[in-house]
KOLSEVEX-163674 format. One record per residue (C-alpha): residue in one letter; residue number from 1; x, y, z. Coordinates in nm, 4 decimals. Layout:
<recs>
+------+------+----------+----------+----------+
! doza ! selo !     east !    north !       up !
+------+------+----------+----------+----------+
!    A !  NUM !        X !        Y !        Z !
...
+------+------+----------+----------+----------+
</recs>
This chain:
<recs>
+------+------+----------+----------+----------+
! doza ! selo !     east !    north !       up !
+------+------+----------+----------+----------+
!    M !    1 !  11.7689 !  13.7228 !   7.3880 !
!    M !    2 !  12.0460 !  13.4966 !   7.5428 !
!    K !    3 !  12.3167 !  13.7605 !   7.4901 !
!    N !    4 !  12.0960 !  14.0198 !   7.6799 !
!    K !    5 !  12.0589 !  13.7655 !   7.9620 !
!    T !    6 !  12.4249 !  13.7072 !   7.9750 !
!    I !    7 !  12.5011 !  14.0754 !   7.9823 !
!    E !    8 !  12.2480 !  14.1217 !   8.2708 !
!    K !    9 !  12.4113 !  13.8505 !   8.4724 !
!    I !   10 !  12.7645 !  14.0017 !   8.4187 !
!    R !   11 !  12.6335 !  14.3519 !   8.5534 !
!    N !   12 !  12.4483 !  14.1673 !   8.8758 !
!    W !   13 !  12.8240 !  13.9956 !   8.9346 !
!    R !   14 !  12.9567 !  14.3363 !   8.9363 !
!    Y !   15 !  12.8068 !  14.4147 !   9.2638 !
!    L !   16 !  12.9252 !  14.0938 !   9.4286 !
!    P !   17 !  13.2629 !  14.2285 !   9.5643 !
!    M !   18 !  13.0656 !  14.5460 !   9.7048 !
!    L !   19 !  12.8409 !  14.3153 !   9.8709 !
!    I !   20 !  13.1203 !  14.0889 !  10.0231 !
!    G !   21 !  13.2907 !  14.4328 !  10.1363 !
!    M !   22 !  12.9969 !  14.5243 !  10.2951 !
!    L !   23 !  12.9345 !  14.1939 !  10.4755 !
!    V !   24 !  13.3153 !  14.1892 !  10.5830 !
!    V !   25 !  13.2817 !  14.5221 !  10.7238 !
!    A !   26 !  12.9136 !  14.4821 !  10.8899 !
!    V !   27 !  12.9339 !  14.1317 !  11.0336 !
!    P !   28 !  13.1978 !  14.1949 !  11.2604 !
!    R !   29 !  13.0504 !  14.4927 !  11.3879 !
!    V !   30 !  12.7296 !  14.3388 !  11.4609 !
!    I !   31 !  12.9212 !  14.0791 !  11.6586 !
!    T !   32 !  13.1129 !  14.3417 !  11.8530 !
!    A !   33 !  12.7693 !  14.5083 !  11.9389 !
!    F !   34 !  12.7043 !  14.1830 !  12.1608 !
!    P !   35 !  12.9992 !  14.1733 !  12.4065 !
!    I !   36 !  13.0267 !  13.9448 !  12.6979 !
!    V !   37 !  13.0581 !  14.1732 !  13.0449 !
!    W !   38 !  13.2052 !  14.0592 !  13.3619 !
!    F !   39 !  13.1076 !  14.0910 !  13.7326 !
!    G !   40 !  13.3377 !  13.8881 !  13.9455 !
!    D !   41 !  13.2941 !  13.5505 !  13.8020 !
!    S !   42 !  12.9671 !  13.6100 !  13.6329 !
!    R !   43 !  12.9217 !  13.6779 !  13.2564 !
!    I !   44 !  12.6420 !  13.9139 !  13.1387 !
!    L !   45 !  12.5499 !  13.9234 !  12.7634 !
!    V !   46 !  12.4874 !  14.3021 !  12.6549 !
!    F !   47 !  12.3942 !  14.5056 !  12.3587 !
!    S !   48 !  12.5914 !  14.8176 !  12.2750 !
!    F !   49 !  12.5037 !  15.0553 !  11.9894 !
!    D !   50 !  12.8207 !  15.2368 !  12.0797 !
!    R !   51 !  13.0501 !  14.9626 !  11.9959 !
!    M !   52 !  12.8835 !  14.9025 !  11.6655 !
!    V !   53 !  12.9177 !  15.2557 !  11.5520 !
!    R !   54 !  13.2674 !  15.3506 !  11.6902 !
!    V !   55 !  13.5409 !  15.3998 !  11.4312 !
!    S !   56 !  13.8548 !  15.2744 !  11.5846 !
!    I !   57 !  13.8750 !  14.9207 !  11.7262 !
!    F !   58 !  14.1148 !  15.0874 !  12.0119 !
!    Q !   59 !  13.7788 !  15.2631 !  12.1094 !
!    L !   60 !  13.6266 !  14.9275 !  12.2023 !
!    M !   61 !  13.8752 !  14.8646 !  12.4677 !
!    Y !   62 !  13.7549 !  15.1414 !  12.7001 !
!    S !   63 !  13.4229 !  15.2391 !  12.8564 !
!    F !   64 !  13.0906 !  15.2343 !  12.6599 !
!    E !   65 !  12.7270 !  15.2223 !  12.7375 !
!    A !   66 !  12.4887 !  14.8927 !  12.7122 !
!    R !   67 !  12.1710 !  14.7301 !  12.7651 !
!    V !   68 !  12.1656 !  14.4048 !  12.9370 !
!    I !   69 !  12.0268 !  14.0992 !  12.7707 !
!    G !   70 !  11.8415 !  13.8637 !  12.9965 !
!    N !   71 !  11.7887 !  13.8437 !  13.3675 !
!    H !   72 !  12.0660 !  13.8527 !  13.6239 !
!    V !   73 !  12.1316 !  13.8713 !  13.9928 !
!    L !   74 !  12.4578 !  14.0176 !  14.1236 !
!    K !   75 !  12.5445 !  13.9075 !  14.4713 !
!    T !   76 !  12.7249 !  14.2126 !  14.6714 !
!    E !   77 !  12.8832 !  14.2573 !  14.9802 !
!    H !   78 !  12.6001 !  14.4680 !  15.0881 !
!    G !   79 !  12.2975 !  14.2995 !  14.9523 !
!    A !   80 !  12.1739 !  14.1663 !  14.5879 !
!    I !   81 !  12.1213 !  14.3753 !  14.2860 !
!    R !   82 !  11.8698 !  14.2231 !  14.0052 !
!    L !   83 !  11.9446 !  14.3148 !  13.6536 !
!    G !   84 !  11.6447 !  14.3040 !  13.4288 !
!    H !   85 !  11.6266 !  14.2746 !  13.0686 !
!    G !   86 !  11.7157 !  14.6186 !  12.9111 !
!    S !   87 !  11.8793 !  14.7758 !  13.2180 !
!    L !   88 !  12.1382 !  15.0406 !  13.1074 !
!    V !   89 !  12.5023 !  15.0076 !  13.2432 !
!    D !   90 !  12.8368 !  15.1403 !  13.1558 !
!    V !   91 !  13.1161 !  14.9091 !  13.0855 !
!    S !   92 !  13.4886 !  14.9484 !  13.1486 !
!    Y !   93 !  13.7489 !  14.7269 !  13.0142 !
!    S !   94 !  13.4903 !  14.4385 !  12.9776 !
!    R !   95 !  13.3778 !  14.4606 !  13.3289 !
!    L !   96 !  13.0627 !  14.6098 !  13.4753 !
!    G !   97 !  13.1493 !  14.9751 !  13.5937 !
!    R !   98 !  12.8016 !  15.1317 !  13.6685 !
!    I !   99 !  12.4277 !  15.0759 !  13.6769 !
!    L !  100 !  12.2473 !  15.3808 !  13.5600 !
!    D !  101 !  11.9734 !  15.5100 !  13.8007 !
!    S !  102 !  11.7233 !  15.5169 !  13.5208 !
!    S !  103 !  11.7209 !  15.1269 !  13.5383 !
!    F !  104 !  11.5841 !  15.1588 !  13.8790 !
!    R !  105 !  11.3580 !  15.4234 !  13.8052 !
!    N !  106 !  11.2044 !  15.2182 !  13.4970 !
!    G !  107 !  11.1767 !  14.8989 !  13.7192 !
!    N !  108 !  11.4238 !  14.7119 !  13.4833 !
!    A !  109 !  11.6537 !  14.6944 !  13.7973 !
!    S !  110 !  11.5912 !  14.6718 !  14.1674 !
!    H !  111 !  11.8028 !  14.5902 !  14.4959 !
!    N !  112 !  11.7849 !  14.5169 !  14.8544 !
!    L !  113 !  12.1146 !  14.7076 !  14.9501 !
!    V !  114 !  12.1778 !  14.7861 !  15.3031 !
!    V !  115 !  12.5364 !  14.9682 !  15.4138 !
!    E !  116 !  12.6048 !  14.9636 !  15.7811 !
!    G !  117 !  12.2644 !  14.9082 !  15.8708 !
!    I !  118 !  12.1445 !  15.1891 !  15.6446 !
!    V !  119 !  11.8827 !  15.1124 !  15.3910 !
!    M !  120 !  11.9618 !  15.2524 !  15.0661 !
!    P !  121 !  11.6829 !  15.4255 !  14.8478 !
!    E !  122 !  11.5149 !  15.2479 !  14.5850 !
!    N !  123 !  11.6420 !  15.4757 !  14.3047 !
!    I !  124 !  12.0099 !  15.5129 !  14.2868 !
!    R !  125 !  12.3344 !  15.4881 !  14.0784 !
!    V !  126 !  12.5891 !  15.2189 !  14.1232 !
!    A !  127 !  12.9551 !  15.2504 !  14.0444 !
!    F !  128 !  13.1869 !  14.9108 !  14.0964 !
!    R !  129 !  13.5508 !  14.8701 !  14.1248 !
!    Y !  130 !  13.7303 !  14.5420 !  14.1052 !
!    G !  131 !  13.4036 !  14.3816 !  14.1462 !
!    K !  132 !  13.2955 !  14.5515 !  14.4496 !
!    I !  133 !  13.0472 !  14.8565 !  14.5069 !
!    A !  134 !  13.2746 !  15.1594 !  14.5069 !
!    L !  135 !  12.9918 !  15.4418 !  14.5049 !
!    L !  136 !  12.6419 !  15.4686 !  14.5656 !
!    A !  137 !  12.4879 !  15.7900 !  14.4078 !
!    L !  138 !  12.1891 !  15.9231 !  14.5773 !
!    D !  139 !  12.1624 !  16.2660 !  14.4355 !
!    G !  140 !  12.0141 !  16.4323 !  14.7314 !
!    Q !  141 !  11.7769 !  16.1664 !  14.8765 !
!    E !  142 !  11.7035 !  16.1009 !  15.2274 !
!    I !  143 !  11.8715 !  15.8263 !  15.4429 !
!    I !  144 !  11.8156 !  15.7313 !  15.8144 !
!    V !  145 !  12.1323 !  15.6769 !  15.9771 !
!    S !  146 !  12.0896 !  15.5625 !  16.3561 !
!    S !  147 !  11.7526 !  15.7433 !  16.3642 !
!    V !  148 !  11.8930 !  16.0654 !  16.2210 !
!    P !  149 !  11.7696 !  16.1833 !  15.8670 !
!    L !  150 !  12.0390 !  16.3118 !  15.6272 !
!    I !  151 !  12.0094 !  16.4432 !  15.2761 !
!    V !  152 !  12.2947 !  16.2706 !  15.1013 !
!    T !  153 !  12.4575 !  16.2958 !  14.7626 !
!    N !  154 !  12.7004 !  16.0023 !  14.7506 !
!    F !  155 !  12.8033 !  15.7218 !  14.9527 !
!    D !  156 !  13.1724 !  15.6581 !  14.9014 !
!    L !  157 !  13.3004 !  15.2948 !  14.9799 !
!    S !  158 !  13.6225 !  15.3083 !  14.7791 !
!    H !  159 !  13.7983 !  15.5497 !  14.9993 !
!    P !  160 !  14.0779 !  15.6104 !  14.7649 !
!    K !  161 !  14.1771 !  15.9488 !  14.9316 !
!    E !  162 !  14.0495 !  15.8658 !  15.2602 !
!    T !  163 !  14.1406 !  15.6126 !  15.5485 !
!    A !  164 !  13.7763 !  15.5784 !  15.6593 !
!    D !  165 !  13.5800 !  15.2791 !  15.5658 !
!    I !  166 !  13.2858 !  15.4812 !  15.4406 !
!    T !  167 !  13.2507 !  15.8483 !  15.3272 !
!    I !  168 !  12.9233 !  15.9860 !  15.3208 !
!    I !  169 !  12.8774 !  16.3186 !  15.1384 !
!    I !  170 !  12.6004 !  16.5160 !  15.2819 !
!    R !  171 !  12.3940 !  16.7904 !  15.1384 !
!    T !  172 !  12.1819 !  16.8745 !  15.4458 !
!    V !  173 !  12.1370 !  16.7530 !  15.8145 !
!    P !  174 !  11.8896 !  16.8340 !  16.0899 !
!    Q !  175 !  11.9634 !  17.1517 !  16.2457 !
!    N !  176 !  12.0157 !  16.9802 !  16.6007 !
!    I !  177 !  12.1565 !  16.6625 !  16.6736 !
!    V !  178 !  12.2335 !  16.5326 !  17.0428 !
!    L !  179 !  12.5008 !  16.2696 !  17.0905 !
!    A !  180 !  12.4770 !  15.9975 !  17.3478 !
!    D !  181 !  12.6394 !  16.2195 !  17.6060 !
!    Y !  182 !  12.4043 !  16.5013 !  17.5541 !
!    T !  183 !  12.6717 !  16.7056 !  17.3566 !
!    Q !  184 !  12.4684 !  16.9328 !  17.1190 !
!    I !  185 !  12.5613 !  16.9594 !  16.7572 !
!    D !  186 !  12.3848 !  17.2794 !  16.6204 !
!    I !  187 !  12.4012 !  17.3198 !  16.2342 !
!    T !  188 !  12.2639 !  17.6291 !  16.0587 !
!    P !  189 !  12.1048 !  17.5254 !  15.7587 !
!    D !  190 !  12.2245 !  17.8244 !  15.5527 !
!    G !  191 !  12.5857 !  17.7786 !  15.6677 !
!    W !  192 !  12.6114 !  17.4087 !  15.5995 !
!    T !  193 !  12.7164 !  17.3989 !  15.2432 !
!    W !  194 !  12.9052 !  17.0856 !  15.2266 !
!    G !  195 !  12.9943 !  16.8206 !  15.4806 !
!    R !  196 !  13.1068 !  16.4649 !  15.5271 !
!    L !  197 !  13.0157 !  16.1779 !  15.7709 !
!    L !  198 !  13.3044 !  15.9155 !  15.8033 !
!    F !  199 !  13.2808 !  15.6065 !  15.9447 !
!    Y !  200 !  13.6314 !  15.4271 !  16.1013 !
!    N !  201 !  13.5076 !  15.0780 !  16.1698 !
!    N !  202 !  13.8395 !  14.9413 !  16.3090 !
!    A !  203 !  13.8787 !  15.2716 !  16.5484 !
!    E !  204 !  13.4900 !  15.2578 !  16.6336 !
!    R !  205 !  13.4408 !  15.6021 !  16.5707 !
!    W !  206 !  13.2554 !  15.8435 !  16.3191 !
!    E !  207 !  13.3622 !  16.1707 !  16.2355 !
!    L !  208 !  13.1622 !  16.4917 !  16.1183 !
!    V !  209 !  13.3448 !  16.7295 !  15.8782 !
!    N !  210 !  13.2373 !  17.0889 !  15.7687 !
!    V !  211 !  13.5691 !  17.2459 !  15.6062 !
!    H !  212 !  13.3579 !  17.5483 !  15.4913 !
!    S !  213 !  13.1661 !  17.6714 !  15.7644 !
!    G !  214 !  13.2399 !  17.4323 !  16.0630 !
!    T !  215 !  12.9976 !  17.2964 !  16.3210 !
!    L !  216 !  12.8653 !  17.4468 !  16.6585 !
!    V !  217 !  12.9106 !  17.2163 !  16.9489 !
!    K !  218 !  12.7935 !  17.2524 !  17.2954 !
!    H !  219 !  12.9146 !  17.0095 !  17.5675 !
!    P !  220 !  12.7284 !  16.9340 !  17.8890 !
!    G !  221 !  12.7529 !  17.2224 !  18.1556 !
!    E !  222 !  12.8590 !  17.4512 !  17.8783 !
!    T !  223 !  12.6852 !  17.7799 !  17.8088 !
!    E !  224 !  12.7936 !  17.8792 !  17.4783 !
!    F !  225 !  12.8534 !  17.6708 !  17.1545 !
!    T !  226 !  13.2230 !  17.6228 !  17.0208 !
!    R !  227 !  13.2732 !  17.6032 !  16.6256 !
!    Y !  228 !  13.4574 !  17.3190 !  16.5142 !
!    K !  229 !  13.6110 !  17.2160 !  16.1672 !
!    S !  230 !  13.5581 !  16.8375 !  16.2557 !
!    I !  231 !  13.4374 !  16.6325 !  16.5336 !
!    T !  232 !  13.4569 !  16.2638 !  16.6425 !
!    F !  233 !  13.2421 !  16.0609 !  16.8263 !
!    K !  234 !  13.1637 !  15.6767 !  16.9116 !
!    P !  235 !  12.9464 !  15.5089 !  16.6553 !
!    H !  236 !  12.5700 !  15.5803 !  16.5998 !
!    W !  237 !  12.5926 !  15.9236 !  16.7466 !
!    G !  238 !  12.7639 !  15.8081 !  17.0540 !
!    E !  239 !  12.9734 !  16.0056 !  17.3136 !
!    F !  240 !  13.1837 !  16.2853 !  17.2085 !
!    I !  241 !  13.5628 !  16.2077 !  17.1641 !
!    E !  242 !  13.7664 !  16.5078 !  17.0321 !
!    G !  243 !  13.7193 !  16.7812 !  16.7807 !
!    E !  244 !  13.9591 !  17.0012 !  16.5628 !
!    L !  245 !  13.8795 !  17.3726 !  16.6347 !
!    W !  246 !  13.7622 !  17.6057 !  16.3873 !
!    E !  247 !  14.0528 !  17.8702 !  16.3267 !
!    K !  248 !  13.9589 !  18.0563 !  16.0041 !
+------+------+----------+----------+----------+
</recs>
């Protein structure tokens, strides 16, 4: 009987190296799944299943999706964002990259963001760059820009290719807009396929651009509309300044 027990113990000990090996592999992966994410000087604990299952350690250096643990308030130059427990975010190089719109839709996250006096819709996608808001994705929601409703795709605050402070990518606009000097802007909905509204804060001017079909403009005293590729005017739909004529 003693001999049988000894043999059984020896057999059990045979699995010990395997168990140790599994722990050596599993424990670091579990620890890796709970990284610290930075937003400015703030630290946010998250859980990432992506990090736990990725094979290469080099992949952990790049972006991954994660769920926020706990509750956090992010203070930005345009207002505060509340990141509640379970909010879904993207992380890039250990820094908060994006807050996905699903986090706002399901109530895990909320915000009070206002950009240049424009109140942002409740459900948006927020992207960051160097700890500041770089892009607000509205995906076709309406905003009010100085009493004028616009259906907007994106709010670009990073201006990597533009000299403008803010670039608003517009999906649709009202058919008629009247500037402060009674200049009429007529936009045919069928012809407005893509457009931008740019804010130049230092120059105190706005620019409306439609490179595909142009924008029809009629100045006070004129009887016919003139097609422009872009027009600039004072902020908040103020007086007409100048325009680039349509030449296609």
